[in-house]
C-alpha positions in Angstrom: -11.8 28.4 0.2 -15.2 26.9 1.8 -17.2 29.5 1.0 -16.7 28.9 -2.1 -17.9 24.9 -1.3 -20.8 26.3 0.6 -21.4 29.3 -2.8 -22.1 26.9 -5.6 -24.6 24.7 -4.8 -26.5 27.8 -3.6 -25.9 29.2 -6.8 -27.8 26.4 -8.8 -30.0 26.5 -5.6 -31.2 29.9 -6.1 -31.2 29.6 -10.3 -33.9 27.1 -9.8 -35.4 29.4 -7.4 -35.4 32.5 -9.4 -36.3 29.8 -12.2 -39.5 28.8 -10.0 -40.6 32.4 -9.0 -41.0 33.9 -12.3 -40.5 31.6 -15.2 -42.1 34.0 -17.4 -39.6 36.6 -17.4 -39.2 39.8 -15.4 -41.7 40.4 -12.6 -44.0 43.2 -11.7 -41.7 43.6 -8.6 -39.2 44.6 -8.4 -37.7 42.7 -5.3 -38.7 39.0 -7.1 -36.8 40.4 -10.2 -33.5 40.9 -8.2 -33.6 38.0 -5.7 -34.4 35.4 -9.0 -31.4 36.8 -11.0 -29.0 36.1 -8.2 -27.8 32.7 -8.7 -25.6 33.5 -11.8 -24.0 36.5 -10.1 -23.0 34.1 -7.2 -21.6 31.4 -9.4 -20.0 34.2 -11.9 -18.6 35.8 -8.1 -17.8 32.3 -6.9 -16.1 30.9 -10.4 -13.8 34.5 -10.8 -12.8 34.6 -7.1 -10.9 30.8 -7.8 -10.0 31.9 -11.5 -8.5 35.0 -9.8 -6.7 32.7 -7.2 -5.2 30.4 -9.9 -3.6 33.0 -12.1 -2.3 34.5 -9.1 -0.4 31.3 -7.5 1.1 30.5 -10.8 1.8 34.1 -12.2 4.7 34.4 -9.8 6.1 31.1 -11.0 5.4 31.8 -14.1 7.6 35.1 -13.8 10.7 33.0 -12.4 10.9 30.1 -14.7 10.5 33.0 -17.9 12.0 36.0 -16.0 9.7 38.4 -17.3 6.5 39.9 -15.4 3.1 39.0 -16.3 1.3 42.1 -14.5 1.9 45.4 -16.3 2.1 47.9 -14.0 0.3 51.6 -14.9 3.5 53.5 -16.5 4.5 50.8 -18.4 3.1 50.0 -22.1 
């Protein structure tokens, strides 16, 4: 998706900006702390979505090949 292409560079820029805003660690202002730590959160959101997309696209193919479901329902052990 296109938003991943925008989010990954934004996360890198935000991480650098956060390091420049609070270079010695936690700042006295809560807003600066939250904003300076958003870079890794954005990166993990983007990578998590990409991983989910890869897993969900490949799961039906593996299920068709092997005949067993890789997704467990709530009632099965």
